[in-house]
Kinemage of the C-alpha trace (Angstrom):
@kinemage 1
@onewidth
@group {chain A} dominant
@subgroup {mainchain}
@vectorlist {calphas} color= white
{ca unk a 1} P -0.131 0.124 0.073
{ca unk a 2} L 3.162 2.272 -0.392
{ca unk a 3} L 3.235 4.171 -3.676
{ca unk a 4} L 6.118 3.957 -5.946
{ca unk a 5} L 7.765 7.258 -4.502
{ca unk a 6} L 8.093 5.276 -1.174
{ca unk a 7} L 5.112 7.433 0.439
{ca unk a 8} L 2.056 5.950 2.398
{ca unk a 9} L -1.117 5.613 0.475
{ca unk a 10} L -4.331 7.145 1.957
{ca unk a 11} L -5.490 3.572 2.799
{ca unk a 12} L -2.298 2.798 4.698
{ca unk a 13} L -2.559 6.000 6.570
{ca unk a 14} L -6.102 5.230 7.579
{ca unk a 15} L -5.482 1.800 8.515
{ca unk a 16} L -2.341 2.765 10.590
{ca unk a 17} L -4.507 5.559 12.183
{ca unk a 18} L -7.273 3.488 13.011
{ca unk a 19} L -5.189 0.566 14.522
{ca unk a 20} L -2.936 3.071 16.404
{ca unk a 21} L -5.737 5.058 17.914
{ca unk a 22} L -7.419 1.844 18.961
{ca unk a 23} L -4.218 0.435 20.450
{ca unk a 24} L -3.268 3.557 22.431
{ca unk a 25} L -6.933 3.824 23.720
{ca unk a 26} L -6.835 0.106 24.753
{ca unk a 27} L -3.170 0.836 26.358
{ca unk a 28} L -4.623 3.604 28.371
{ca unk a 29} L -6.800 1.004 30.457
{ca unk a 30} L -4.011 -1.522 30.791
{ca unk a 31} L -2.825 -1.611 34.516
{ca unk a 32} L 0.557 -2.931 33.083
{ca unk a 33} L 1.274 0.525 31.753
{ca unk a 34} L 0.875 2.143 35.140
{ca unk a 35} L 3.188 -0.416 36.691
{ca unk a 36} L 5.746 0.336 33.792
{ca unk a 37} L 5.425 4.143 34.316
{ca unk a 38} L 6.026 3.598 37.938
{ca unk a 39} L 8.992 1.358 37.499
{ca unk a 40} L 10.409 4.033 35.039
{ca unk a 41} L 10.108 6.797 37.335
{ca unk a 42} L 11.621 5.063 40.276
{ca unk a 43} L 14.709 3.973 38.152
{ca unk a 44} L 15.197 7.320 36.518
{ca unk a 45} L 14.865 8.932 40.083
{ca unk a 46} L 17.573 6.528 41.263
{ca unk a 47} L 19.694 6.805 38.135
{ca unk a 48} L 19.537 10.819 38.402
{ca unk a 49} L 20.827 10.558 42.090
{ca unk a 50} L 23.436 8.112 41.039
{ca unk a 51} L 24.618 10.485 38.250
{ca unk a 52} L 24.513 13.672 40.379
{ca unk a 53} L 26.598 11.695 42.802
{ca unk a 54} L 29.091 10.850 40.203
{ca unk a 55} L 29.284 14.290 38.900
{ca unk a 56} L 29.435 15.823 42.203
{ca unk a 57} L 32.646 13.816 43.241
{ca unk a 58} L 35.624 15.865 42.665
{ca unk a 59} L 37.934 12.681 42.874
{ca unk a 60} L 36.805 9.136 41.883
{ca unk a 61} L 37.740 6.262 43.839
{ca unk a 62} L 37.127 2.740 42.714
{ca unk a 63} L 33.988 2.380 44.831
{ca unk a 64} L 32.460 5.521 43.452
{ca unk a 65} L 32.948 4.261 39.964
{ca unk a 66} L 31.585 0.824 40.882
{ca unk a 67} L 28.485 2.660 42.267
{ca unk a 68} L 27.788 4.764 39.292
{ca unk a 69} L 28.522 1.516 37.154
{ca unk a 70} L 26.000 -0.521 39.238
{ca unk a 71} L 23.434 2.130 38.695
{ca unk a 72} L 23.955 2.294 34.748
{ca unk a 73} L 23.673 -1.458 34.960
{ca unk a 74} L 20.485 -1.425 36.765
{ca unk a 75} L 18.917 1.197 34.389
{ca unk a 76} L 20.112 -0.866 31.601
{ca unk a 77} L 18.385 -4.040 33.063
{ca unk a 78} L 15.205 -2.133 33.752
{ca unk a 79} L 14.854 -0.626 30.405
{ca unk a 80} L 15.199 -4.102 28.904
{ca unk a 81} L 12.424 -5.456 31.270
{ca unk a 82} L 10.347 -2.366 30.400
{ca unk a 83} L 10.648 -2.893 26.667
{ca unk a 84} L 9.741 -6.557 27.237
{ca unk a 85} L 6.774 -5.777 29.254
{ca unk a 86} L 5.551 -3.163 26.598
{ca unk a 87} L 6.102 -5.681 23.791
{ca unk a 88} L 4.025 -8.305 25.985
{ca unk a 89} L 1.091 -5.709 26.482
{ca unk a 90} L 1.004 -4.731 22.957
{ca unk a 91} L 1.426 -8.214 21.639
{ca unk a 92} L -2.005 -9.037 23.224
{ca unk a 93} L -3.593 -5.942 22.082
{ca unk a 94} L -2.375 -6.480 18.285
{ca unk a 95} L -3.894 -10.145 18.714
{ca unk a 96} L -7.205 -8.853 19.834
{ca unk a 97} L -7.105 -6.229 17.080
{ca unk a 98} L -6.120 -8.839 14.276
{ca unk a 99} L -9.113 -11.072 15.439
{ca unk a 100} L -11.553 -8.392 14.805
{ca unk a 101} L -9.951 -6.828 11.634
{ca unk a 102} L -11.335 -7.721 8.242
{ca unk a 103} L -9.661 -10.703 6.222
{ca unk a 104} L -10.834 -9.049 3.031
{ca unk a 105} L -8.736 -6.162 2.233
{ca unk a 106} L -11.256 -5.014 -0.340
{ca unk a 107} L -13.833 -4.710 2.426
{ca unk a 108} L -11.578 -2.301 4.263
{ca unk a 109} L -11.023 -0.330 1.026
{ca unk a 110} L -14.592 0.013 0.189
{ca unk a 111} L -15.278 1.136 4.183
{ca unk a 112} L -12.732 4.029 3.905
{ca unk a 113} L -13.724 5.121 0.396
{ca unk a 114} L -15.725 8.021 1.579
{ca unk a 115} L -14.373 11.568 1.945
{ca unk a 116} L -15.256 11.753 5.584
{ca unk a 117} L -12.230 9.673 6.319
{ca unk a 118} L -9.679 12.034 5.176
{ca unk a 119} L -10.478 14.348 8.084
{ca unk a 120} L -8.733 11.847 10.493
{ca unk a 121} L -5.462 12.248 8.573
{ca unk a 122} L -5.957 16.055 8.524
{ca unk a 123} L -6.339 15.982 12.347
{ca unk a 124} L -3.103 13.962 12.943
{ca unk a 125} L -1.031 15.734 10.446
{ca unk a 126} L -1.555 19.228 12.226
{ca unk a 127} L -0.096 18.030 15.414
{ca unk a 128} L 3.543 17.452 16.221
{ca unk a 129} L 4.816 15.575 19.408
{ca unk a 130} L 8.307 14.841 18.465
{ca unk a 131} L 7.538 11.346 17.506
{ca unk a 132} L 6.023 9.416 14.432
{ca unk a 133} L 2.494 10.314 13.667
{ca unk a 134} L -0.471 8.097 14.273
{ca unk a 135} L -0.703 7.586 10.358
{ca unk a 136} L 2.514 5.529 10.380
{ca unk a 137} L 3.175 1.942 11.312
{ca unk a 138} L 4.457 2.525 14.979
{ca unk a 139} L 6.781 0.377 17.016
{ca unk a 140} L 5.634 -0.753 20.509
{ca unk a 141} L 7.787 1.842 22.143
{ca unk a 142} L 6.246 4.743 20.183
{ca unk a 143} L 2.792 3.485 20.928
{ca unk a 144} L 3.789 3.352 24.610
{ca unk a 145} L 5.248 6.770 24.502
{ca unk a 146} L 1.864 8.183 23.440
{ca unk a 147} L 0.034 5.972 26.085
{ca unk a 148} L 2.444 7.637 28.662
{ca unk a 149} L 1.900 11.173 27.151
{ca unk a 150} L -1.749 10.708 27.577
{ca unk a 151} L -1.459 9.248 30.884
{ca unk a 152} L 0.472 12.495 31.939
{ca unk a 153} L -2.347 14.639 30.846
{ca unk a 154} L -0.540 16.348 27.822
{ca unk a 155} L -3.103 18.912 26.729
{ca unk a 156} L -2.108 18.904 22.980
{ca unk a 157} L -2.261 15.200 22.926
{ca unk a 158} L -5.464 15.140 24.816
{ca unk a 159} L -6.863 17.649 22.183
{ca unk a 160} L -5.969 15.637 19.165
{ca unk a 161} L -7.542 12.412 20.631
{ca unk a 162} L -10.672 14.550 21.398
{ca unk a 163} L -10.950 15.581 17.784
{ca unk a 164} L -10.228 12.006 16.792
{ca unk a 165} L -12.872 10.685 18.853
{ca unk a 166} L -15.257 13.140 17.512
{ca unk a 167} L -14.498 12.343 14.035
{ca unk a 168} L -14.599 8.755 14.648
{ca unk a 169} L -18.074 9.147 16.092
{ca unk a 170} L -19.315 10.580 12.729
{ca unk a 171} L -17.925 7.553 10.771
{ca unk a 172} L -20.273 4.768 9.640
{ca unk a 173} L -19.820 1.439 11.605
{ca unk a 174} L -17.375 -0.922 10.026
{ca unk a 175} L -19.259 -3.668 8.244
{ca unk a 176} L -17.189 -6.225 9.955
{ca unk a 177} L -17.880 -5.004 13.482
{ca unk a 178} L -21.256 -6.647 14.108
Protein backbone atom coordinates (compact mmCIF):
# COMPACT_ATOMS: atom_id res chain seq x y z
CA UNK A 1 0.00 0.00 0.00
CA UNK A 2 3.00 2.31 -0.38
CA UNK A 3 3.15 4.21 -3.65
CA UNK A 4 6.10 4.10 -6.07
CA UNK A 5 7.70 7.18 -4.47
CA UNK A 6 7.90 5.40 -1.11
CA UNK A 7 5.05 7.46 0.36
CA UNK A 8 2.17 5.98 2.28
CA UNK A 9 -1.11 5.73 0.48
CA UNK A 10 -4.30 7.16 1.91
CA UNK A 11 -5.50 3.64 2.73
CA UNK A 12 -2.32 2.78 4.60
CA UNK A 13 -2.48 6.02 6.60
CA UNK A 14 -6.08 5.33 7.54
CA UNK A 15 -5.40 1.73 8.50
CA UNK A 16 -2.45 2.82 10.66
CA UNK A 17 -4.49 5.63 12.22
CA UNK A 18 -7.43 3.42 13.10
CA UNK A 19 -5.22 0.66 14.50
CA UNK A 20 -2.86 3.00 16.39
CA UNK A 21 -5.69 5.04 17.88
CA UNK A 22 -7.38 1.85 19.05
CA UNK A 23 -4.18 0.36 20.51
CA UNK A 24 -3.34 3.57 22.38
CA UNK A 25 -6.89 3.78 23.69
CA UNK A 26 -6.76 0.15 24.87
CA UNK A 27 -3.31 0.78 26.34
CA UNK A 28 -4.74 3.59 28.47
CA UNK A 29 -6.75 1.00 30.38
CA UNK A 30 -3.94 -1.53 30.80
CA UNK A 31 -2.81 -1.62 34.40
CA UNK A 32 0.55 -2.86 33.14
CA UNK A 33 1.32 0.62 31.78
CA UNK A 34 0.78 2.19 35.18
CA UNK A 35 3.20 -0.33 36.67
CA UNK A 36 5.72 0.27 33.88
CA UNK A 37 5.51 4.05 34.33
CA UNK A 38 6.02 3.70 38.08
CA UNK A 39 9.05 1.46 37.56
CA UNK A 40 10.53 3.88 35.00
CA UNK A 41 10.04 6.81 37.37
CA UNK A 42 11.72 4.97 40.24
CA UNK A 43 14.69 3.94 38.11
CA UNK A 44 15.11 7.37 36.57
CA UNK A 45 15.06 8.94 40.03
CA UNK A 46 17.66 6.45 41.28
CA UNK A 47 19.73 6.92 38.14
CA UNK A 48 19.61 10.70 38.46
CA UNK A 49 20.78 10.49 42.05
CA UNK A 50 23.65 8.18 41.06
CA UNK A 51 24.57 10.50 38.18
CA UNK A 52 24.52 13.53 40.49
CA UNK A 53 26.72 11.70 42.97
CA UNK A 54 29.16 10.75 40.21
CA UNK A 55 29.26 14.29 38.82
CA UNK A 56 29.55 15.83 42.29
CA UNK A 57 32.59 13.81 43.27
CA UNK A 58 35.76 15.78 42.58
CA UNK A 59 37.91 12.70 42.85
CA UNK A 60 36.82 9.23 41.90
CA UNK A 61 37.66 6.25 43.97
CA UNK A 62 37.08 2.74 42.69
CA UNK A 63 34.03 2.34 44.95
CA UNK A 64 32.40 5.49 43.46
CA UNK A 65 33.06 4.22 39.95
CA UNK A 66 31.57 0.90 40.92
CA UNK A 67 28.49 2.63 42.38
CA UNK A 68 27.78 4.63 39.22
CA UNK A 69 28.48 1.52 37.14
CA UNK A 70 25.95 -0.43 39.24
CA UNK A 71 23.34 2.31 38.68
CA UNK A 72 23.97 2.28 34.93
CA UNK A 73 23.68 -1.51 34.90
CA UNK A 74 20.41 -1.35 36.84
CA UNK A 75 19.00 1.26 34.42
CA UNK A 76 19.95 -0.91 31.45
CA UNK A 77 18.37 -4.00 33.02
CA UNK A 78 15.15 -2.13 33.83
CA UNK A 79 15.05 -0.63 30.33
CA UNK A 80 15.22 -4.12 28.86
CA UNK A 81 12.53 -5.34 31.26
CA UNK A 82 10.32 -2.35 30.42
CA UNK A 83 10.71 -2.96 26.66
CA UNK A 84 9.78 -6.61 27.19
CA UNK A 85 6.71 -5.68 29.25
CA UNK A 86 5.60 -3.13 26.65
CA UNK A 87 6.05 -5.68 23.87
CA UNK A 88 4.03 -8.22 25.86
CA UNK A 89 1.15 -5.79 26.45
CA UNK A 90 1.00 -4.66 22.83
CA UNK A 91 1.33 -8.22 21.58
CA UNK A 92 -1.93 -9.05 23.33
CA UNK A 93 -3.60 -5.90 22.02
CA UNK A 94 -2.41 -6.63 18.47
CA UNK A 95 -3.77 -10.18 18.66
CA UNK A 96 -7.14 -8.90 19.82
CA UNK A 97 -7.23 -6.31 17.04
CA UNK A 98 -6.19 -8.84 14.39
CA UNK A 99 -9.05 -11.10 15.41
CA UNK A 100 -11.49 -8.22 14.83
CA UNK A 101 -9.92 -6.83 11.64
CA UNK A 102 -11.42 -7.75 8.25
CA UNK A 103 -9.60 -10.50 6.40
CA UNK A 104 -10.81 -9.15 3.06
CA UNK A 105 -8.66 -6.11 2.12
CA UNK A 106 -11.29 -4.96 -0.38
CA UNK A 107 -13.83 -4.70 2.43
CA UNK A 108 -11.56 -2.24 4.27
CA UNK A 109 -10.90 -0.29 1.04
CA UNK A 110 -14.63 0.02 0.41
CA UNK A 111 -15.25 1.07 4.02
CA UNK A 112 -12.70 3.94 3.89
CA UNK A 113 -13.67 5.09 0.39
CA UNK A 114 -15.76 8.05 1.61
CA UNK A 115 -14.22 11.52 1.91
CA UNK A 116 -15.18 11.73 5.62
CA UNK A 117 -12.18 9.55 6.41
CA UNK A 118 -9.73 12.21 5.17
CA UNK A 119 -10.56 14.36 8.21
CA UNK A 120 -8.77 11.88 10.50
CA UNK A 121 -5.55 12.21 8.52
CA UNK A 122 -5.89 16.01 8.58
CA UNK A 123 -6.32 16.00 12.36
CA UNK A 124 -3.19 13.91 12.94
CA UNK A 125 -1.04 15.84 10.47
CA UNK A 126 -1.66 19.22 12.12
CA UNK A 127 -0.11 18.10 15.43
CA UNK A 128 3.55 17.51 16.29
CA UNK A 129 4.68 15.55 19.33
CA UNK A 130 8.30 14.80 18.47
CA UNK A 131 7.51 11.22 17.48
CA UNK A 132 6.13 9.45 14.41
CA UNK A 133 2.53 10.30 13.62
CA UNK A 134 -0.42 7.99 14.22
CA UNK A 135 -0.80 7.60 10.46
CA UNK A 136 2.49 5.66 10.37
CA UNK A 137 3.18 2.05 11.35
CA UNK A 138 4.36 2.51 14.94
CA UNK A 139 6.66 0.40 17.09
CA UNK A 140 5.56 -0.77 20.52
CA UNK A 141 7.85 1.80 22.13
CA UNK A 142 6.30 4.69 20.18
CA UNK A 143 2.78 3.47 20.95
CA UNK A 144 3.75 3.25 24.63
CA UNK A 145 5.18 6.77 24.51
CA UNK A 146 1.79 8.02 23.32
CA UNK A 147 0.07 6.12 26.14
CA UNK A 148 2.46 7.62 28.71
CA UNK A 149 2.02 11.09 27.23
CA UNK A 150 -1.78 10.78 27.43
CA UNK A 151 -1.58 9.42 30.98
CA UNK A 152 0.52 12.45 31.94
CA UNK A 153 -2.39 14.67 30.81
CA UNK A 154 -0.57 16.29 27.88
CA UNK A 155 -3.07 18.95 26.76
CA UNK A 156 -2.20 18.96 23.05
CA UNK A 157 -2.34 15.18 22.76
CA UNK A 158 -5.58 15.15 24.73
CA UNK A 159 -6.98 17.75 22.33
CA UNK A 160 -5.95 15.66 19.30
CA UNK A 161 -7.49 12.50 20.76
CA UNK A 162 -10.71 14.41 21.50
CA UNK A 163 -10.82 15.59 17.88
CA UNK A 164 -10.14 12.04 16.69
CA UNK A 165 -12.89 10.64 18.93
CA UNK A 166 -15.35 13.24 17.60
CA UNK A 167 -14.32 12.40 14.02
CA UNK A 168 -14.54 8.67 14.67
CA UNK A 169 -18.08 9.08 16.07
CA UNK A 170 -19.21 10.52 12.70
CA UNK A 171 -17.96 7.54 10.72
CA UNK A 172 -20.17 4.65 9.67
CA UNK A 173 -19.88 1.45 11.67
CA UNK A 174 -17.42 -0.94 9.98
CA UNK A 175 -19.26 -3.75 8.22
CA UNK A 176 -17.07 -6.36 9.96
CA UNK A 177 -17.93 -5.03 13.47
CA UNK A 178 -21.24 -6.76 14.13
